[in-house]
C-alpha positions as CSV (number, residue, x, y, z in Angstrom):
1,X,-37.5,-98.3,-13.1
2,X,-37.2,-96.0,-16.4
3,X,-35.0,-93.5,-16.8
4,X,-36.6,-89.8,-16.2
5,X,-34.6,-88.3,-18.9
6,X,-35.3,-89.4,-22.8
7,X,-34.3,-88.0,-26.2
8,X,-35.7,-84.7,-27.5
9,X,-36.3,-86.0,-30.8
10,X,-38.2,-89.2,-29.4
11,X,-40.6,-86.9,-27.2
12,X,-41.8,-84.0,-29.9
13,X,-42.3,-87.4,-32.1
14,X,-44.2,-88.8,-29.6
15,X,-46.2,-85.4,-28.8
16,X,-46.7,-84.8,-32.0
17,X,-48.4,-88.0,-32.7
18,X,-50.5,-87.8,-29.6
19,X,-51.1,-83.8,-29.4
20,X,-54.6,-84.3,-29.1
21,X,-54.1,-85.8,-25.7
22,X,-51.8,-82.9,-24.3
23,X,-52.2,-79.0,-23.0
24,X,-48.8,-77.4,-23.5
25,X,-47.4,-74.7,-21.7
26,X,-44.5,-72.2,-21.6
27,X,-43.6,-70.8,-18.3
28,X,-41.3,-67.3,-17.8
29,X,-38.9,-66.8,-15.0
30,X,-37.9,-63.1,-16.2
31,X,-34.7,-61.6,-14.6
32,X,-32.9,-59.1,-16.4
33,X,-30.3,-58.8,-13.6
34,X,-29.4,-62.4,-12.8
35,X,-31.2,-65.4,-15.1
36,X,-33.7,-65.2,-17.2
37,X,-35.4,-68.7,-17.2
38,X,-38.0,-70.8,-19.6
39,X,-39.8,-73.7,-19.2
40,X,-41.8,-75.7,-22.0
41,X,-43.8,-78.4,-20.9
42,X,-46.9,-80.6,-21.7
43,X,-49.4,-82.3,-19.4
44,X,-51.7,-85.3,-20.1
45,X,-55.3,-83.6,-20.4
46,X,-56.8,-87.6,-18.8
47,X,-53.8,-89.2,-17.1
48,X,-51.8,-86.0,-15.8
49,X,-48.3,-87.2,-17.0
50,X,-46.2,-83.9,-17.1
51,X,-43.3,-84.0,-19.9
52,X,-40.8,-81.2,-19.7
53,X,-39.7,-80.6,-23.5
54,X,-37.1,-77.4,-23.5
55,X,-35.8,-75.1,-21.3
56,X,-33.8,-71.4,-21.7
57,X,-31.7,-70.4,-19.1
58,X,-30.0,-67.5,-20.2
59,X,-27.7,-65.8,-16.8
60,X,-25.0,-64.0,-19.0
61,X,-25.2,-59.9,-19.3
62,X,-26.7,-59.6,-22.8
63,X,-28.4,-62.7,-23.3
64,X,-30.8,-62.4,-20.8
65,X,-33.0,-59.3,-22.2
66,X,-37.1,-59.7,-23.9
67,X,-35.5,-59.1,-27.4
68,X,-32.6,-62.1,-27.1
69,X,-35.3,-64.3,-25.4
70,X,-38.5,-64.1,-27.2
71,X,-37.3,-65.3,-31.1
72,X,-35.7,-68.4,-29.1
73,X,-39.3,-69.0,-27.4
74,X,-41.1,-68.3,-31.0
75,X,-38.8,-70.8,-32.3
76,X,-38.9,-73.4,-30.5
77,X,-42.6,-73.4,-30.3
78,X,-42.7,-73.8,-34.0
79,X,-40.4,-77.1,-33.9
80,X,-42.0,-78.4,-30.8
81,X,-46.4,-77.8,-31.4
82,X,-46.8,-75.1,-34.2
83,X,-50.6,-75.3,-33.5
84,X,-50.6,-72.3,-31.3
85,X,-54.2,-73.0,-29.9
86,X,-52.3,-76.1,-28.1
87,X,-50.4,-73.1,-26.0
88,X,-51.0,-71.2,-22.6
89,X,-48.2,-69.6,-21.3
90,X,-47.5,-67.9,-18.0
91,X,-45.3,-65.8,-16.1
92,X,-43.9,-64.6,-12.4
93,X,-46.5,-61.9,-11.4
94,X,-43.8,-59.8,-10.1
95,X,-42.6,-59.3,-13.8
96,X,-45.1,-57.1,-14.9
97,X,-42.7,-55.0,-17.2
98,X,-42.3,-58.3,-18.8
99,X,-45.7,-59.0,-20.2
100,X,-45.8,-55.0,-20.9
101,X,-42.9,-55.8,-23.3
102,X,-44.3,-58.7,-25.0
103,X,-47.9,-57.1,-25.3
104,X,-46.0,-54.1,-26.8
105,X,-43.2,-55.5,-28.9
106,X,-44.4,-58.9,-30.1
107,X,-47.4,-58.8,-31.6
108,X,-46.2,-62.1,-33.6
109,X,-46.1,-64.3,-30.0
110,X,-49.9,-64.9,-30.2
111,X,-50.1,-67.1,-27.0
112,X,-52.3,-66.1,-24.2
113,X,-50.0,-64.7,-21.1
114,X,-51.5,-65.2,-17.9
115,X,-49.7,-64.0,-14.6
116,X,-48.9,-66.6,-12.1
117,X,-51.2,-65.8,-9.0
118,X,-51.9,-68.7,-7.0
119,X,-49.5,-70.3,-4.4
120,X,-47.0,-67.7,-5.1
121,X,-46.4,-67.3,-1.2
122,X,-46.4,-71.1,-0.6
123,X,-43.3,-72.5,-2.7
124,X,-43.0,-75.2,-0.1
125,X,-46.4,-76.9,-1.3
126,X,-46.0,-76.9,-4.9
127,X,-42.7,-78.0,-4.2
128,X,-43.7,-80.9,-2.4
129,X,-46.3,-81.7,-5.6
130,X,-43.3,-81.8,-7.8
131,X,-41.4,-84.6,-5.3
132,X,-44.6,-86.2,-5.3
133,X,-44.8,-85.9,-9.4
134,X,-41.4,-87.5,-9.3
135,X,-41.7,-90.3,-6.8
136,X,-45.2,-91.4,-8.7
137,X,-42.8,-91.7,-12.0
138,X,-45.2,-89.2,-13.3
139,X,-42.8,-86.7,-14.8
140,X,-40.3,-87.0,-17.9
141,X,-38.1,-84.5,-19.4
142,X,-35.9,-84.5,-22.5
143,X,-32.0,-84.3,-22.7
144,X,-32.3,-81.0,-23.2
145,X,-33.7,-79.6,-19.8
146,X,-30.0,-79.8,-18.8
147,X,-30.5,-76.8,-15.9
148,X,-33.8,-78.2,-15.1
149,X,-32.1,-81.8,-14.1
150,X,-29.4,-80.0,-12.4
151,X,-31.7,-77.8,-10.3
152,X,-33.8,-80.5,-9.0
153,X,-30.7,-82.5,-8.4
154,X,-29.2,-79.3,-6.1
155,X,-32.2,-78.1,-4.8
156,X,-31.8,-77.6,-0.9
157,X,-33.2,-76.1,2.5
158,X,-30.7,-74.5,5.4
159,X,-30.6,-76.0,8.3
160,X,-33.7,-74.8,9.9
161,X,-35.5,-76.5,6.5
162,X,-36.4,-73.0,4.8
163,X,-36.1,-73.0,1.2
164,X,-32.7,-71.4,0.1
165,X,-33.2,-69.0,-2.4
166,X,-30.4,-70.0,-5.2
167,X,-30.3,-72.1,-8.1
168,X,-34.1,-72.0,-8.7
169,X,-35.2,-70.2,-11.7
170,X,-36.6,-73.3,-13.8
171,X,-37.9,-74.8,-10.9
172,X,-40.1,-71.7,-9.8
173,X,-40.7,-72.0,-14.1
174,X,-42.3,-75.4,-12.8
175,X,-44.2,-74.2,-10.1
176,X,-45.9,-71.2,-12.3
177,X,-46.4,-74.3,-15.2
178,X,-48.2,-76.4,-12.4
179,X,-50.0,-73.2,-11.4
180,X,-51.3,-72.6,-14.6
181,X,-52.3,-76.5,-15.4
182,X,-54.2,-76.1,-12.0
183,X,-52.4,-79.1,-11.1
184,X,-52.8,-79.6,-7.3
185,X,-53.1,-83.6,-6.7
186,X,-51.9,-86.6,-8.2
187,X,-55.0,-88.4,-7.8
188,X,-55.7,-90.6,-10.8
189,X,-52.2,-89.5,-12.2
190,X,-50.5,-92.2,-14.8
191,X,-47.4,-92.7,-15.8
192,X,-46.1,-91.4,-19.2
193,X,-45.9,-94.4,-21.7
194,X,-43.9,-93.7,-24.6
195,X,-44.9,-95.5,-27.5
196,X,-43.8,-95.2,-31.1
197,X,-45.5,-96.2,-34.3
198,X,-43.6,-99.0,-35.2
199,X,-43.6,-102.4,-36.8
200,X,-40.9,-104.5,-35.6
201,X,-40.9,-107.6,-33.3
202,X,-41.7,-107.1,-29.3
203,X,-37.8,-107.6,-28.8
204,X,-36.9,-105.1,-31.5
205,X,-39.5,-102.6,-30.2
206,X,-38.3,-102.9,-26.7
207,X,-34.6,-102.0,-28.3
208,X,-35.9,-98.8,-29.5
209,X,-37.7,-98.1,-26.3
210,X,-34.3,-98.5,-24.2
211,X,-32.8,-96.3,-26.9
212,X,-35.0,-93.2,-26.2
213,X,-34.2,-93.1,-22.1
214,X,-30.6,-91.9,-21.3
215,X,-29.9,-91.6,-17.5
216,X,-31.1,-92.1,-14.1
217,X,-34.1,-90.8,-11.9
218,X,-33.5,-87.3,-9.8
219,X,-33.0,-88.5,-6.1
220,X,-36.0,-87.2,-4.8
221,X,-34.7,-87.1,-1.5
222,X,-32.6,-84.0,-2.4
223,X,-36.5,-82.4,-1.8
224,X,-35.7,-82.8,2.3
225,X,-32.2,-81.9,2.3
């Protein structure tokens, strides 16, 4: 079984070589008091596999303002895929202040920004979908998605099966991203196949592929307890 986590440079290069097969998304979970989380992802247009590319996780006072976050977002877009027409973005619909600030103060942000209005009161369904995506090996992430991996590993429910509202900022961003992409079922989806353009022997190519993998899979049982 392949690792879920891959080197950032390997994934970005793969996406640049295959960008026409992917839609790119940015998902904002704004928080001025606690944590401001942003997730960058891509979803295959036909095979529906999910690649989580990068994240921003600002939980220190003074670092989680829109003025601090947006320059980082713009820089990451340029690094991942500067073709702005490939991107869409979404934000927590309860944070209309964020959308207003971006619209008024960040003219250089040219990517369409939509409120998340689907499934916002049915968190369990989307988390169940994320679990299904993981079980079927339909999601990978890069080694920059440290908090994403950590939140998925540490997600929990209470003794009554209710979701514990803590350490879920990136998970919320993942839900918004899937909602914007109209991703509701894994039917017909296929795992990601990271292939580099190389001319080595089959064995050399195998070794190079293994170098791109970093560490093991997320324990999907964590979505049950």
